[in-house]
MIDRENMAR-606703 format. One record per residue (C-alpha): residue number from 1; x, y, z. Coordinates in steps of 0.5 Angstrom, whole numbers, plus 2048, in hexadecimal, padded with zeros to 3 digits. Each point is the difference from the previous one (the first is absolute). Example, Ala and Ser with C-alpha at 12.3 -4.5 7.8 and 13.67 -1.06 7.14 Angstrom:
2
VOTOR / 1 / 819 / 7F7 / 810
VOTOR / 2 / 802 / 807 / 7FE
***
This chain:
156
VOTOR / 1 / 7F8 / 7F0 / 7DE
VOTOR / 2 / 7FA / 804 / 803
VOTOR / 3 / 7FA / 7FF / 7FC
VOTOR / 4 / 7FE / 806 / 7FD
VOTOR / 5 / 806 / 804 / 802
VOTOR / 6 / 806 / 801 / 7FC
VOTOR / 7 / 805 / 7FF / 805
VOTOR / 8 / 802 / 800 / 808
VOTOR / 9 / 800 / 808 / 800
VOTOR / 10 / 7F9 / 800 / 7FD
VOTOR / 11 / 7FD / 7FB / 804
VOTOR / 12 / 804 / 804 / 806
VOTOR / 13 / 7FD / 807 / 7FE
VOTOR / 14 / 7F9 / 7FD / 7FF
VOTOR / 15 / 800 / 7FD / 808
VOTOR / 16 / 803 / 807 / 802
VOTOR / 17 / 7FA / 804 / 7FC
VOTOR / 18 / 7FB / 7FB / 804
VOTOR / 19 / 803 / 803 / 806
VOTOR / 20 / 800 / 807 / 7FE
VOTOR / 21 / 808 / 7FF / 800
VOTOR / 22 / 800 / 803 / 807
VOTOR / 23 / 803 / 7FA / 804
VOTOR / 24 / 805 / 802 / 805
VOTOR / 25 / 805 / 7FB / 7FE
VOTOR / 26 / 7FF / 800 / 7F8
VOTOR / 27 / 7FC / 806 / 7FE
VOTOR / 28 / 803 / 805 / 7FC
VOTOR / 29 / 7FA / 805 / 802
VOTOR / 30 / 802 / 800 / 807
VOTOR / 31 / 805 / 805 / 802
VOTOR / 32 / 802 / 7FD / 806
VOTOR / 33 / 801 / 7F9 / 7FE
VOTOR / 34 / 805 / 7FC / 7FE
VOTOR / 35 / 7FF / 7FF / 7F9
VOTOR / 36 / 802 / 7F9 / 7FF
VOTOR / 37 / 800 / 7FF / 7F9
VOTOR / 38 / 804 / 7FD / 7FA
VOTOR / 39 / 7FC / 7F9 / 801
VOTOR / 40 / 802 / 7FA / 7FC
VOTOR / 41 / 7FE / 7F9 / 800
VOTOR / 42 / 806 / 7FB / 7FE
VOTOR / 43 / 800 / 7F8 / 802
VOTOR / 44 / 7FB / 801 / 805
VOTOR / 45 / 803 / 806 / 804
VOTOR / 46 / 7FD / 807 / 800
VOTOR / 47 / 805 / 805 / 801
VOTOR / 48 / 800 / 808 / 801
VOTOR / 49 / 804 / 806 / 802
VOTOR / 50 / 7FF / 806 / 804
VOTOR / 51 / 805 / 806 / 802
VOTOR / 52 / 7FE / 802 / 808
VOTOR / 53 / 7FF / 807 / 801
VOTOR / 54 / 804 / 803 / 806
VOTOR / 55 / 7FA / 801 / 804
VOTOR / 56 / 800 / 7F8 / 801
VOTOR / 57 / 806 / 800 / 804
VOTOR / 58 / 800 / 7FC / 807
VOTOR / 59 / 807 / 802 / 802
VOTOR / 60 / 805 / 804 / 7FC
VOTOR / 61 / 801 / 7FD / 7F9
VOTOR / 62 / 7FC / 7FA / 801
VOTOR / 63 / 7F9 / 7FE / 7FE
VOTOR / 64 / 7FA / 800 / 805
VOTOR / 65 / 7FF / 7F8 / 802
VOTOR / 66 / 7F8 / 802 / 7FF
VOTOR / 67 / 801 / 803 / 7F9
VOTOR / 68 / 804 / 7F9 / 7FE
VOTOR / 69 / 7FB / 7FC / 803
VOTOR / 70 / 7FB / 804 / 7FC
VOTOR / 71 / 804 / 7FF / 7F9
VOTOR / 72 / 801 / 7F9 / 801
VOTOR / 73 / 7F8 / 7FF / 802
VOTOR / 74 / 7FF / 803 / 7F9
VOTOR / 75 / 804 / 7FC / 7FC
VOTOR / 76 / 7FD / 7FA / 803
VOTOR / 77 / 7F9 / 802 / 7FF
VOTOR / 78 / 802 / 802 / 7F8
VOTOR / 79 / 803 / 7F9 / 800
VOTOR / 80 / 7F9 / 7FD / 801
VOTOR / 81 / 7FD / 805 / 7FB
VOTOR / 82 / 805 / 7FE / 7FB
VOTOR / 83 / 801 / 7F9 / 801
VOTOR / 84 / 7FA / 7FE / 802
VOTOR / 85 / 7FB / 805 / 7FE
VOTOR / 86 / 7FD / 802 / 806
VOTOR / 87 / 7FF / 805 / 805
VOTOR / 88 / 803 / 7FF / 807
VOTOR / 89 / 800 / 803 / 807
VOTOR / 90 / 805 / 7FE / 805
VOTOR / 91 / 7FF / 7FB / 805
VOTOR / 92 / 807 / 7FF / 803
VOTOR / 93 / 806 / 803 / 7FE
VOTOR / 94 / 807 / 7FE / 803
VOTOR / 95 / 806 / 804 / 7FF
VOTOR / 96 / 808 / 7FF / 801
VOTOR / 97 / 804 / 806 / 800
VOTOR / 98 / 807 / 7FE / 7FE
VOTOR / 99 / 803 / 807 / 7FF
VOTOR / 100 / 7FF / 807 / 800
VOTOR / 101 / 7FC / 803 / 7FA
VOTOR / 102 / 804 / 806 / 7FD
VOTOR / 103 / 7FB / 806 / 7FE
VOTOR / 104 / 805 / 802 / 7FB
VOTOR / 105 / 7FF / 7FB / 7FB
VOTOR / 106 / 7FB / 7FC / 7FB
VOTOR / 107 / 7FC / 7FB / 804
VOTOR / 108 / 7FF / 7F9 / 7FC
VOTOR / 109 / 7FA / 7FC / 803
VOTOR / 110 / 7FE / 7F9 / 7FD
VOTOR / 111 / 7FB / 7FB / 802
VOTOR / 112 / 7FD / 7F9 / 7FE
VOTOR / 113 / 7FA / 7FC / 802
VOTOR / 114 / 802 / 7FA / 804
VOTOR / 115 / 7FA / 7FC / 800
VOTOR / 116 / 7F8 / 801 / 7FF
VOTOR / 117 / 7FB / 7FC / 804
VOTOR / 118 / 7F9 / 803 / 7FE
VOTOR / 119 / 800 / 807 / 803
VOTOR / 120 / 806 / 800 / 803
VOTOR / 121 / 807 / 802 / 7FD
VOTOR / 122 / 807 / 7FF / 803
VOTOR / 123 / 804 / 805 / 7FD
VOTOR / 124 / 808 / 802 / 801
VOTOR / 125 / 804 / 805 / 7FE
VOTOR / 126 / 806 / 805 / 801
VOTOR / 127 / 803 / 807 / 800
VOTOR / 128 / 806 / 801 / 7FD
VOTOR / 129 / 806 / 805 / 7FE
VOTOR / 130 / 804 / 7FE / 7FB
VOTOR / 131 / 7FE / 7F9 / 800
VOTOR / 132 / 802 / 800 / 808
VOTOR / 133 / 7FA / 7FD / 804
VOTOR / 134 / 7FF / 805 / 806
VOTOR / 135 / 7F9 / 7FE / 802
VOTOR / 136 / 7FC / 7F9 / 7FE
VOTOR / 137 / 7F9 / 7FF / 802
VOTOR / 138 / 7FA / 7FB / 7FF
VOTOR / 139 / 7F9 / 800 / 801
VOTOR / 140 / 7F9 / 7FD / 800
VOTOR / 141 / 7FB / 804 / 7FB
VOTOR / 142 / 7F9 / 7FF / 800
VOTOR / 143 / 7FC / 801 / 7F9
VOTOR / 144 / 7FB / 805 / 800
VOTOR / 145 / 7FE / 800 / 7F9
VOTOR / 146 / 802 / 7FE / 7F9
VOTOR / 147 / 804 / 805 / 7FC
VOTOR / 148 / 7FC / 7FE / 7F9
VOTOR / 149 / 7F9 / 802 / 804
VOTOR / 150 / 803 / 807 / 803
VOTOR / 151 / 803 / 802 / 7F9
VOTOR / 152 / 7FA / 7FD / 7FC
VOTOR / 153 / 7FC / 805 / 804
VOTOR / 154 / 804 / 806 / 7FE
VOTOR / 155 / 7FE / 7FE / 7F9
VOTOR / 156 / 7F9 / 800 / 801
***
């Protein structure tokens, strides 16, 4: 599936190591971060989960909308990494908040690449609890590097 890597988890680990595992959204070494984790790729869809901390609240018992946006932006970037094997940056991000996101439950995020044209990648996704979509979003992401080049540099 990923040349030179045993499975999705080992590829995700290599990407995290490349960035020192310090990302606010997915970094395991960032004590303030969201710790988005358990990445999987099946049928072109990338999924992951995170459990919000109380410090991420907006109103009582509800996840702050900006944190929600961060989690969705992160899974959209990971769709580029795992599906297209590219690192991207956000060009545009459009979100639709359908229902409040509870703070006390595991959050599921999912994304898929809708289209790629050269350096432009259109990606869409959702944030759900118990398979109930609470926030949906899409964006235009711009390729800044091929993952094979980034990861090869770590092995030289």
